[in-house]
C-alpha positions in Angstrom: -12.3 18.2 227.5 -10.1 21.2 228.2 -7.9 20.7 225.2 -4.5 21.8 226.6 -4.3 19.0 229.1 -2.2 16.1 227.6 0.0 17.4 224.8 1.3 20.7 226.1 2.4 19.7 229.6 2.0 22.0 232.6 3.9 25.0 231.4 5.5 27.4 233.8 7.1 26.3 237.1 8.5 29.6 238.3 8.2 30.9 241.8 6.0 33.9 241.0 2.3 33.5 240.6 0.5 34.3 237.4 -2.0 37.1 237.4 -5.4 36.0 238.6 -7.7 34.7 235.8 -10.7 36.8 234.7 -13.8 36.1 236.7 -15.7 33.0 235.6 -19.2 34.0 234.8 -20.8 31.1 236.6 -19.0 31.7 239.9 -21.6 34.0 241.6 -24.3 31.3 241.3 -22.0 28.6 242.4 -20.9 29.1 246.0 -18.1 27.1 247.4 -18.9 23.9 249.2 -17.1 24.2 252.5 -17.0 21.8 255.4 -16.5 23.6 258.7 -14.3 22.0 261.3 -16.2 20.6 264.3 -16.8 23.2 266.9 -16.9 22.7 270.6 -20.1 23.6 272.3 -20.2 27.0 273.8 -21.0 27.4 277.5 -22.8 30.6 277.1 -24.9 32.2 274.4 -24.6 35.9 273.7 -27.6 37.2 271.9 -28.5 38.4 269.4 -27.1 36.7 267.3 -26.1 33.6 269.3 -22.4 33.4 270.0 -20.6 30.5 268.4 -17.1 29.3 269.0 -14.8 30.4 266.2 -13.5 27.8 263.8 -10.2 26.1 264.6 -7.3 28.3 263.4 -5.3 27.0 260.5 -1.5 27.1 260.7 0.0 30.3 259.5 0.9 30.3 255.8 4.7 30.0 255.1 6.7 31.4 252.2 7.2 27.8 251.1 3.4 27.2 250.9 2.9 30.4 248.8 5.8 29.4 246.5 4.3 25.9 246.0 0.9 27.4 245.4 2.3 29.8 242.9 3.9 27.0 240.9 0.7 24.9 240.9 -1.5 27.9 240.1 0.8 28.9 237.2 0.7 25.3 235.8 -3.1 25.3 236.2 -3.5 28.5 234.2 -1.3 27.0 231.4 -3.4 23.8 231.4 -7.0 24.8 231.8 -9.3 26.2 229.2 -11.2 29.0 231.0 -13.8 29.3 228.2 -14.7 25.7 228.6 -14.7 26.0 232.4 -17.2 28.8 232.2 -19.7 26.5 230.6 -19.8 24.1 233.6 -21.9 24.5 236.7 -20.0 25.4 239.9 -19.7 21.9 241.3 -18.5 20.4 238.0 -16.0 23.2 237.5 -14.6 22.7 241.0 -14.2 18.9 240.5 -12.4 19.5 237.2 -10.0 22.0 238.8 -9.3 19.5 241.7 -8.5 16.7 239.2 -6.1 18.9 237.3 -4.4 20.2 240.4 -4.0 16.6 241.7 -2.3 15.7 238.4 0.0 18.7 238.7 1.0 17.8 242.3 1.7 14.2 241.3 3.8 15.1 238.2 5.8 17.8 239.9 6.3 15.4 242.9 5.6 18.0 245.6 6.1 16.6 249.1 2.8 17.3 250.9 0.6 15.6 253.4 -3.0 14.8 252.6 -4.3 17.6 254.8 -1.9 20.1 253.1 -2.9 18.9 249.7 -6.6 19.3 250.5 -6.0 22.8 251.9 -4.1 23.7 248.7 -6.9 22.3 246.5 -9.5 24.3 248.4 -7.5 27.5 248.2 -6.9 27.2 244.5 -10.6 26.4 243.8 -11.6 29.5 245.8 -9.1 31.6 243.9 -10.4 30.5 240.5 -14.1 30.2 241.1 -14.8 32.4 244.2 -13.3 35.1 246.4 -10.1 33.4 247.4 -9.3 33.5 251.2 -12.7 35.2 251.9 -14.7 32.0 251.0 -14.4 30.3 254.4 -15.6 33.5 256.1 -18.5 34.0 253.7 -19.6 30.4 254.3 -20.0 31.0 258.0 -23.5 32.3 259.0 -22.4 33.4 262.5 -20.2 36.2 261.1 -21.9 39.6 260.8 -19.0 41.7 259.4 -15.7 41.0 257.6 -13.1 43.8 257.8 -9.9 43.4 255.7 -7.2 45.9 256.5 -4.7 45.1 253.7 -3.4 41.7 252.8 -2.0 40.8 256.3 -4.9 41.6 258.7 -8.5 40.5 258.7 -11.1 41.0 261.5 -14.5 39.5 261.9 -17.5 40.3 264.1 -19.0 37.3 265.9 -21.8 37.7 268.4 -21.4 41.5 268.5 -17.6 41.3 269.3 -14.7 42.0 266.9 -11.9 39.4 266.8 -9.0 38.9 264.5 -9.2 36.1 262.0 -6.4 33.8 260.8 -7.3 34.6 257.2 -4.5 36.2 255.2 -4.0 37.2 251.5 -0.9 36.4 249.5 -0.3 40.1 248.9 -2.2 43.4 248.2 -2.4 42.5 244.5 -4.4 39.4 245.2 -6.7 41.4 247.6 -7.2 44.1 245.0 -8.0 41.5 242.3 -10.7 39.9 244.5 -12.1 43.4 245.2 -12.3 44.1 241.5 -14.0 40.7 240.9 -16.6 41.5 243.5 -17.5 45.0 242.3 -17.4 44.0 238.6 -20.4 41.8 239.2 -22.6 44.8 239.7 -21.1 46.8 236.9 -18.7 48.9 239.0 -15.0 49.3 239.2 -12.3 50.1 241.7 -8.7 51.2 240.8 -6.4 54.2 241.3 -8.7 56.5 239.2 -11.8 55.3 241.1 -10.6 54.2 244.5 -13.9 54.2 246.5 -16.7 51.8 245.6 -19.9 50.4 247.1 -21.2 47.1 245.8 -23.0 43.9 246.9 -22.5 40.2 246.8 -25.0 37.9 245.1 -26.7 37.1 248.5 -27.2 40.8 249.1 -24.3 41.4 251.5 -23.1 45.0 251.5 -19.5 45.6 250.3 -17.3 48.7 250.5 -13.9 48.9 249.0 -11.3 51.7 249.3 -8.1 51.2 247.4 -4.7 52.8 247.3 -3.6 55.6 247.1 -6.4 56.5 249.5 -5.8 53.4 251.6 -2.2 53.6 252.6 -1.5 50.1 253.8 -3.3 48.3 251.0 -7.0 47.9 249.9 -9.5 48.0 252.8 -12.5 45.8 252.2 -15.6 45.8 254.4 -18.4 43.3 254.0 -21.7 43.6 256.0 -22.9 40.0 255.7 -26.5 39.0 255.3 -27.7 35.9 257.2 -28.9 33.0 255.0 -31.9 32.6 257.3 -33.8 35.9 257.4 -34.5 37.2 260.9 -38.1 37.7 261.9 -39.7 39.6 264.8 -40.3 36.2 266.5 -36.6 35.5 266.4 -35.8 39.0 267.8 -38.2 38.1 270.7 -36.2 34.9 271.3 -32.9 36.9 271.3 -34.3 39.4 273.8 -34.2 42.4 271.4 -37.9 43.1 272.0 -40.7 41.6 274.2 -43.6 39.7 272.6 -45.9 42.6 273.3 -43.4 45.0 271.7 -43.2 42.7 268.7 -47.0 42.8 268.4 -47.0 46.5 268.6 -44.4 46.7 265.7 -46.5 44.2 263.7 -49.6 46.5 264.1 -47.5 49.6 263.2 -46.4 47.9 259.9 -49.8 46.6 259.2 -51.8 49.8 259.6 -49.5 51.9 257.3 -47.9 54.2 259.9 -45.0 56.2 258.4 -41.9 54.8 260.2 -38.3 55.9 260.6 -35.9 53.4 262.1 -33.1 55.2 263.9 -29.9 53.8 265.3 -26.1 53.8 265.1 -23.9 51.8 262.8 -24.3 48.1 263.2 -27.4 48.4 265.5 -29.6 46.3 263.2 -31.6 49.0 261.4 -31.8 47.2 258.0 -32.6 43.9 259.7 -35.4 45.6 261.6 -36.7 47.3 258.4 -36.7 43.8 256.7 -38.8 42.5 259.7 -41.3 45.3 259.5 -41.8 44.9 255.7 -43.1 41.4 256.3 -46.4 42.8 257.5 -47.1 44.8 254.3 -50.1 43.4 252.6 -49.4 41.3 249.5 -51.6 43.5 247.3 -49.7 46.7 247.9 -47.2 48.1 245.3 -43.9 48.7 247.1 -40.9 50.5 245.6 -37.5 50.4 247.4 -34.7 52.9 246.9 -31.1 52.0 248.1 -27.5 52.8 247.5 -26.7 49.1 247.4 -29.7 46.7 247.2 -30.0 45.0 250.6 -33.7 44.8 251.4 -35.3 41.4 250.9 -39.1 42.0 250.6 -41.3 38.9 250.3 -44.3 40.6 248.7 -45.0 39.8 245.0 -45.4 43.4 243.8 -42.0 45.0 244.6 -39.9 47.3 242.4 -36.2 47.6 243.5 -34.2 50.7 242.6 -30.5 51.3 243.1 -28.4 54.5 242.8 -25.6 54.7 240.3 -22.2 56.4 240.9 -20.6 58.7 238.3 -18.5 57.1 235.5 -14.8 57.8 235.0 -15.7 61.1 233.2 -17.7 62.2 236.3 -21.1 61.8 234.5 -24.1 59.6 234.6 -24.6 59.7 238.4 -28.1 58.9 239.7 -28.6 60.0 243.3 -31.0 58.8 245.9 -33.0 62.0 245.5 -33.4 61.2 241.8 -34.8 57.8 242.7 -37.2 59.0 245.4 -38.5 61.8 243.1 -39.0 59.2 240.3 -40.8 56.9 242.7 -43.6 59.4 242.9 -44.3 58.9 239.1 -44.5 55.1 239.5 -47.7 54.8 241.4 -46.3 53.4 244.6 -48.4 52.6 247.6 -45.4 52.5 249.9 -41.9 53.8 249.4 -39.0 52.2 251.3 -35.7 54.0 251.5 -32.9 51.8 252.6 -30.9 54.6 254.3 -31.7 58.3 254.3 -28.6 60.4 254.5 -29.1 63.6 252.5 -31.6 66.0 250.9 -33.7 63.0 249.7 -35.3 63.1 253.1 -37.4 66.1 252.0 -38.8 64.2 249.0 -39.6 61.2 251.3 -41.5 63.4 253.7 -43.4 64.9 250.8 -44.3 61.4 249.7 -45.5 60.4 253.2 -47.7 63.5 253.1 -49.2 62.8 249.7 -51.0 59.5 250.0 -48.1 57.1 250.3 -48.9 56.0 253.9 -46.8 53.3 255.3 -43.5 54.5 253.8 -40.3 53.6 255.8 -36.7 54.5 256.0 -33.6 54.3 258.3 -31.5 57.1 259.6 -28.2 57.1 261.6 -28.9 58.7 265.0 -28.7 57.9 268.7 -32.1 58.8 269.9 -35.6 59.7 268.5 -35.1 63.3 269.4 -31.7 63.4 267.7 -33.3 61.7 264.7 -35.8 64.6 264.3 -32.9 67.1 264.5 -30.9 65.2 261.9 -33.9 65.2 259.5 -34.1 68.9 259.9 -30.4 69.3 259.2 -30.6 67.1 256.1 -33.4 69.3 254.7 -31.2 72.3 255.3 -28.3 70.5 253.4 -30.6 70.4 250.3 -30.6 74.2 250.1 -34.3 74.6 251.1 -34.8 78.1 252.5 -37.9 77.3 254.5 -38.6 78.7 258.0 -37.6 76.3 260.8 -41.2 76.1 262.0 -42.4 75.1 258.6 -39.8 72.4 258.3 -40.8 71.0 261.7 -44.5 71.1 260.7 -43.7 69.0 257.6 -41.7 66.5 259.8 -44.4 66.2 262.5 -47.1 65.9 259.8 -45.3 63.1 258.0 -43.6 60.8 260.5 -45.8 58.7 262.8 -43.4 56.4 264.6 -39.6 56.4 265.3 -38.2 53.0 266.3 -34.8 53.3 268.0 -32.3 50.4 267.7 -29.0 50.2 269.6 -26.0 47.9 269.9 -25.0 47.7 273.6 -21.5 47.5 274.9 -21.8 43.7 275.5 -22.4 43.2 271.8 -26.2 42.6 272.1 -28.7 44.5 270.0 -31.9 45.9 271.5 -34.9 47.9 270.4 -34.6 50.6 273.0 -37.5 52.9 272.2 -40.7 53.0 270.2 -41.7 56.7 270.0 -44.7 58.4 268.5 -44.5 61.8 266.8 -47.7 63.6 268.0 -47.5 67.1 266.5 -46.4 70.6 267.3 -46.6 72.9 270.4 -45.3 76.3 269.4 -42.0 75.7 267.6 -41.3 72.3 269.2 -42.1 68.8 267.9 -43.9 66.8 270.6 -43.2 63.1 271.0 -44.2 60.4 273.4 -42.6 57.0 274.1 -44.7 53.9 274.0 -41.9 51.6 275.2 -38.4 52.0 276.6 -35.5 49.7 277.4 -33.9 50.4 280.7 -30.5 48.8 281.7 -30.5 47.6 285.3 -27.0 46.2 285.6 -24.8 43.4 284.4 -24.1 39.8 285.3 -20.8 38.2 286.3 -19.9 37.4 282.6 -20.3 41.1 281.6 -23.7 40.7 279.9 -26.0 43.7 280.4 -29.3 43.1 282.2 -32.3 45.2 281.4 -36.1 45.3 280.8 -38.5 46.7 278.2 -41.0 48.8 280.1 -44.2 50.5 279.1 -44.6 54.2 279.6 -48.3 53.8 280.5 -49.8 55.2 277.3 -53.1 53.4 276.9 -54.3 55.1 273.7 -51.5 56.0 271.3 -51.9 58.7 268.7 -52.3 56.2 265.8 -55.3 54.6 267.6 -57.8 55.8 264.9 -55.6 54.4 262.2 -55.5 51.0 264.0 -59.3 51.1 264.3 -59.6 51.8 260.6 -57.6 48.6 259.9 -59.6 46.6 262.6 -56.5 46.3 264.8 -57.6 48.3 267.9 -58.4 45.3 270.1 -55.0 43.7 269.4 -53.3 47.0 270.0 -55.1 47.5 273.3 -54.3 44.0 274.5 -50.6 44.4 273.7 -50.4 47.8 275.5 -52.2 46.4 278.5 -50.0 43.4 278.7 -46.9 45.6 278.4 -48.0 47.8 281.2 -48.9 44.9 283.4 -45.4 43.3 283.0 -43.8 46.7 283.7 -45.4 46.8 287.1 -44.2 43.3 288.1 
């Protein structure tokens, strides 16, 4: 089928590997089929997400292994017809590569055990069809982040804790080739002339690459993985991130079209929480999302997804977040969802919240609701707006209804630590009130923090009339009463 297979032999047998082949177009839709080694049951679960015992470490790669792989890979490239391979589905292409590699190993008479041969087959299939050594990590759903610091060092985050992985790359050239393959799928590029790039994987996982000469020790690749099973508020309740009453409160907030800002530090779960809240948007609403790299996974039928664009090699053609948010206003949205607000676009989002687009949402990096308001004020100033401070604060207080604060605690767990209402102004100060707070009470013998979500005693929140308009006031009152009763226990 592949033409070059019987008559021309297996070509080169040198000890240096051929350049990686161009990406096969069918690879993004054909994930590798990987079988994870059996894990021993863990004695303790760290939540969220549940802690799992890491996979069994494979033996360290030797120079002899890489030399053998280089010879097999070189012979494979001489043998296989990539144009024909691209026409096959992922599983068929993988089987074809395995057959050819087995033939190469047999003809060249390499001395290998069955397990070593299987490992080599899997590595070469991953190199040709996937993302090379990254494939085993991408296949694991318990990993939240993958951090590659050059070819020789890879870290992963499991259960909120960062540990070093056994995964290694052959050299920095292989790592850069995989980075280029990833970013090319979304029409972007990374090289010496454009060494910084944001991209995404087909499943929505966020990717950042910074290449030499900016990265001194080799390309640095960071992947924020998306879980295959989308988290819901019910699951967050099971993990202890929020109480059932707090989850009901968030459901009502999403349902009654409050303008929400989700605040938190890096890795605190802001985007996950935003995805959870968007589940309660009515199916008949037109929703437009704006993101730097598309991560949100809304389930509603009427969703328009927009993504920014970096400048080209000549420095032209850039589309910023502010351009997208301004354009949203001409697209008749009912809600605008901004994946992450980090600049002057916050002013346009506030204007949208004030002009009939109730229920708009966004996330901001900050460590408390009060700091979140200060950051919004600072970002407006970054845009060059010369408005009096009091006017800016009036715009903020008139636009935002709720701030939800998320945090990753030092034991690796993630919690919703505050649900805060923005009430209005008193003089030059924005007035807020907490509906719920998370208070840490200590830690157990294993180092896991112990705490409780407590009500602040607010019986009638500021958005009560909005809840009554949507016929949710009884459910809201019941949730607040139950929260207060549990706080007194």
